[in-house]
C-alpha positions as CSV (number, residue, x, y, z in Angstrom):
1,M,109.4,141.0,110.2
2,S,107.5,141.3,106.9
3,G,103.9,140.3,106.6
4,A,104.9,137.3,104.4
5,G,107.4,136.2,107.0
6,C,104.8,136.5,109.8
7,G,102.3,134.5,107.7
8,L,104.8,131.7,107.1
9,S,105.7,131.5,110.8
10,R,102.0,131.4,111.8
11,T,101.4,128.6,109.2
12,L,104.3,126.5,110.5
13,A,103.2,127.0,114.1
14,R,99.6,126.0,113.3
15,D,100.7,122.9,111.4
16,L,102.9,121.8,114.3
17,A,100.2,122.5,116.9
18,E,97.5,120.7,114.9
19,S,99.7,117.7,114.3
20,L,100.8,117.3,117.9
21,T,97.4,117.9,119.4
22,L,95.7,116.0,116.5
23,V,92.7,118.4,116.5
24,S,92.6,119.2,112.7
25,P,90.7,117.2,110.1
26,R,94.0,117.3,108.1
27,F,95.5,115.0,110.7
28,P,94.3,111.7,112.2
29,R,92.4,112.0,115.5
30,Y,95.2,110.1,117.3
31,A,98.5,108.5,116.5
32,A,97.9,104.8,117.2
33,P,100.6,103.8,119.8
34,V,101.3,100.5,118.2
35,D,101.8,102.1,114.8
36,V,104.1,104.7,116.3
37,I,106.1,102.0,118.1
38,W,106.6,100.1,114.8
39,L,107.6,103.2,113.0
40,C,110.1,104.2,115.7
41,G,111.7,100.7,115.4
42,F,112.1,101.1,111.7
43,A,113.4,104.7,112.1
44,T,116.1,103.4,114.5
45,L,117.2,100.8,111.9
46,A,117.0,103.4,109.2
47,G,119.2,105.9,111.2
48,F,121.7,103.1,111.8
49,V,122.1,102.2,108.1
50,D,121.9,105.8,106.9
51,A,124.7,106.9,109.3
52,V,127.0,104.2,107.9
53,V,126.5,104.5,104.2
54,G,123.1,106.1,103.5
55,G,120.0,104.3,102.2
56,G,117.9,104.8,105.3
57,G,115.0,105.7,103.0
58,L,114.8,102.1,101.8
59,I,113.6,101.2,105.3
60,Q,111.8,104.2,106.5
61,I,109.6,105.1,103.5
62,P,108.1,101.6,103.1
63,A,107.5,101.5,106.8
64,L,105.6,104.9,106.6
65,L,103.5,103.6,103.7
66,L,102.6,100.5,105.7
67,F,101.9,102.0,109.2
68,L,100.5,105.5,108.5
69,P,96.7,105.9,108.5
70,P,95.4,105.2,105.0
71,E,94.4,108.8,104.3
72,H,98.1,109.9,104.8
73,A,99.9,106.8,103.4
74,G,98.0,107.6,100.2
75,A,99.5,111.2,100.1
76,L,103.0,110.5,99.0
77,V,104.1,114.1,99.7
78,M,103.2,113.7,103.3
79,V,105.1,110.5,103.5
80,L,108.2,112.1,102.0
81,G,107.9,115.2,104.3
82,T,107.6,113.0,107.4
83,N,110.5,110.8,106.2
84,K,112.8,113.8,105.5
85,L,112.3,115.4,109.0
86,S,113.1,112.1,110.7
87,S,116.1,111.5,108.5
88,M,117.4,115.0,108.9
89,C,117.5,114.5,112.7
90,G,119.6,111.4,112.5
91,T,121.9,112.8,109.8
92,G,122.6,115.9,111.8
93,F,123.7,113.9,114.9
94,A,125.7,111.6,112.7
95,V,127.6,114.6,111.4
96,V,128.4,115.7,114.9
97,Q,129.5,112.2,115.9
98,Y,131.8,111.9,112.8
99,A,133.2,115.4,113.3
100,R,134.4,114.4,116.7
101,R,136.4,111.5,115.5
102,V,137.1,111.9,111.8
103,P,139.2,114.8,110.4
104,L,136.6,116.3,108.1
105,R,137.8,118.7,105.4
106,W,135.6,121.6,106.3
107,R,137.3,123.9,103.8
108,T,135.9,121.8,101.1
109,L,132.7,120.5,102.7
110,L,131.1,123.8,103.9
111,P,131.0,125.4,100.4
112,A,129.9,122.2,98.9
113,A,127.1,121.9,101.4
114,G,125.9,125.4,100.7
115,M,125.8,124.7,97.1
116,A,124.0,121.4,97.6
117,L,121.3,123.2,99.7
118,A,120.7,125.8,97.0
119,A,120.7,123.2,94.2
120,S,118.3,121.0,96.2
121,F,115.7,123.8,96.2
122,L,116.1,124.2,92.5
123,G,115.7,120.5,91.9
124,A,112.5,120.5,94.0
125,R,111.1,123.3,91.9
126,T,112.0,121.5,88.7
127,V,109.9,118.5,89.7
128,A,106.8,120.5,88.8
129,H,108.0,120.8,85.2
130,L,109.6,117.5,84.5
131,H,109.0,113.8,85.3
132,P,111.5,112.3,87.8
133,E,110.3,108.8,86.8
134,L,112.2,109.2,83.5
135,L,115.5,109.0,85.5
136,K,114.9,105.5,86.9
137,P,116.6,103.6,84.1
138,L,119.7,105.9,84.1
139,V,119.9,105.7,87.9
140,L,119.7,101.9,87.8
141,G,122.5,101.8,85.3
142,L,124.7,104.1,87.3
143,L,124.1,102.1,90.5
144,V,125.1,98.9,88.7
145,A,128.3,100.6,87.4
146,V,129.1,101.8,91.0
147,A,128.5,98.4,92.5
148,V,130.6,96.5,89.9
149,Y,133.5,99.0,90.1
150,A,133.5,99.0,93.9
151,A,133.2,95.2,94.1
152,V,135.9,94.5,91.5
153,N,138.5,97.0,92.8
154,K,139.2,95.6,96.2
155,D,141.4,98.6,97.2
156,F,138.7,101.1,96.3
157,G,138.4,103.4,99.3
158,H,140.8,101.3,101.4
159,L,143.4,104.1,101.7
160,H,143.1,107.8,102.1
161,A,145.1,109.4,99.2
162,P,143.8,112.8,98.3
163,K,144.0,113.4,94.5
164,L,143.3,117.2,94.4
165,G,145.1,120.3,95.6
166,P,143.3,122.5,98.1
167,A,141.8,124.9,95.6
168,A,140.9,122.2,93.1
169,E,139.2,120.2,95.9
170,V,137.0,123.2,96.8
171,W,135.9,123.7,93.2
172,A,135.3,120.0,92.8
173,G,133.2,120.1,96.0
174,L,131.1,122.9,94.6
175,G,130.5,121.0,91.4
176,L,129.6,117.9,93.3
177,G,127.3,119.8,95.6
178,A,125.5,121.4,92.6
179,V,125.0,118.1,90.8
180,I,124.0,115.9,93.8
181,G,122.0,118.7,95.4
182,F,119.9,119.1,92.3
183,Y,119.5,115.4,91.9
184,D,118.4,114.9,95.5
185,G,115.9,117.7,95.3
186,F,114.6,116.4,91.9
187,F,114.6,112.6,92.5
188,G,116.8,111.5,95.4
189,P,117.3,107.7,95.6
190,G,120.9,106.6,95.9
191,T,122.2,110.1,96.9
192,G,124.3,108.8,99.7
193,S,125.8,106.0,97.6
194,F,126.7,108.4,94.8
195,L,128.3,110.9,97.2
196,I,130.4,108.2,98.8
197,F,131.5,106.9,95.4
198,A,132.4,110.4,94.3
199,F,134.4,111.3,97.4
200,I,136.4,108.1,96.9
201,G,136.8,108.1,93.1
202,L,137.2,111.9,92.6
203,F,138.7,113.1,95.8
204,G,140.7,110.1,96.9
205,F,139.1,109.7,100.4
206,D,138.9,106.4,102.1
207,F,135.5,104.8,102.9
208,L,135.2,106.2,106.4
209,L,136.0,109.8,105.4
210,A,133.8,109.6,102.3
211,S,130.9,108.4,104.4
212,A,131.4,111.1,107.0
213,S,131.7,113.7,104.3
214,A,128.6,112.5,102.5
215,K,126.6,113.1,105.7
216,V,127.5,116.8,105.6
217,L,126.0,117.2,102.1
218,N,123.1,115.0,102.9
219,F,122.2,117.1,105.9
220,A,122.2,120.2,103.7
221,T,119.9,118.6,101.1
222,N,117.6,117.3,103.8
223,L,117.4,120.7,105.4
224,A,116.3,122.2,102.1
225,A,113.6,119.5,101.7
226,V,112.4,119.9,105.2
227,A,112.1,123.7,104.8
228,Y,110.0,123.1,101.7
229,F,107.8,120.5,103.2
230,A,107.3,122.5,106.4
231,A,106.4,125.6,104.6
232,T,103.7,123.7,102.6
233,G,102.3,121.9,105.6
234,Q,103.4,118.4,104.4
235,I,104.9,117.0,107.6
236,L,103.1,114.8,110.1
237,Y,104.8,115.9,113.3
238,A,103.1,113.5,115.5
239,Y,104.9,110.7,113.7
240,A,108.0,112.6,112.5
241,L,109.2,113.8,115.9
242,P,109.3,110.4,117.7
243,M,110.7,108.8,114.6
244,G,113.3,111.6,114.5
245,A,114.4,110.8,118.1
246,C,114.7,107.1,117.3
247,N,116.5,107.9,114.1
248,I,119.0,109.9,116.1
249,A,119.6,106.9,118.4
250,G,120.2,104.6,115.4
251,A,122.5,107.2,113.7
252,L,124.7,107.6,116.8
253,T,125.1,103.8,117.0
254,G,125.8,103.5,113.3
255,A,128.4,106.3,113.3
256,R,130.1,105.0,116.3
257,L,130.3,101.5,114.8
258,A,131.6,102.8,111.5
259,I,134.3,104.7,113.3
260,L,135.2,101.7,115.4
261,K,135.2,99.1,112.6
262,G,136.7,101.3,109.9
263,N,136.9,101.1,106.1
264,R,136.3,97.4,105.6
265,F,133.0,97.5,107.6
266,V,131.8,100.6,105.7
267,R,132.7,99.0,102.3
268,V,130.6,95.9,103.0
269,F,127.6,98.0,104.1
270,F,128.0,100.2,101.0
271,L,127.9,97.3,98.7
272,L,124.8,95.8,100.5
273,V,122.9,99.1,100.3
274,V,123.8,99.6,96.6
275,A,122.7,96.0,95.9
276,A,119.3,96.8,97.7
277,L,118.9,99.9,95.6
278,I,119.6,98.0,92.4
279,L,117.0,95.4,93.3
280,R,114.4,98.0,94.1
281,Y,114.8,100.1,91.0
282,G,115.4,97.1,88.8
283,W,112.0,95.8,89.8
284,E,110.4,99.2,89.2
285,V,111.9,99.5,85.7
286,V,111.0,96.1,84.5
287,R,107.6,95.6,86.0
């Protein structure tokens, strides 16, 4: 192993040990049990929502800002790193759950996920040179368009009717992975909703398959983000690990319920989450 690789491994090991044993001044002396319990409750709910249609960050990030110690709640990068590790745990198990019951199109999804992972790294690096806040009005407009289209077209996502041939579907998946991966690394909000909309509108998937497919790409982009945050020591493992376990419990429940209830249930959840995103970013744009 190279010297750089050994150094990175030692850094990750040290950060994990310090966070779990809470002996470093960079971490709180203890993780207050009551705060952890509250965060785990919100992580369970976030995992449930995220497994169905995405949008778990709407629940988990505000909870972290509220319940983390002030010195860490004020450091947004640590909030995001802790959120991403917890979310990745739930998303990974949701993918496994969906893969057992839903016929995922791996020939399309695996290349798309690889592209999304690479593009997410590029998007994260671009943040240092551009201002993601400039995207908020555009994202708000796109979310409104998605909500109106999905609400007005009652049959949208109701039937599984693929629109592309095998080769075209792979290329479209690569394009989708590149665009959404870069967006998620650069800005992020609404990624799950945009993925579901694209898989239905462009690929012809039904809501259930679109949601399951979105989880595969979401896991790839989350993995890229977690690798970055871990390498830079921006994850509070004392909170992220128990939250991740609870996020898994919520994700397994959400995925099972989505599979059991089918397209109509997923569609309603999708519209609710998009509406919540519109309200959140509408407030931030106009205030």
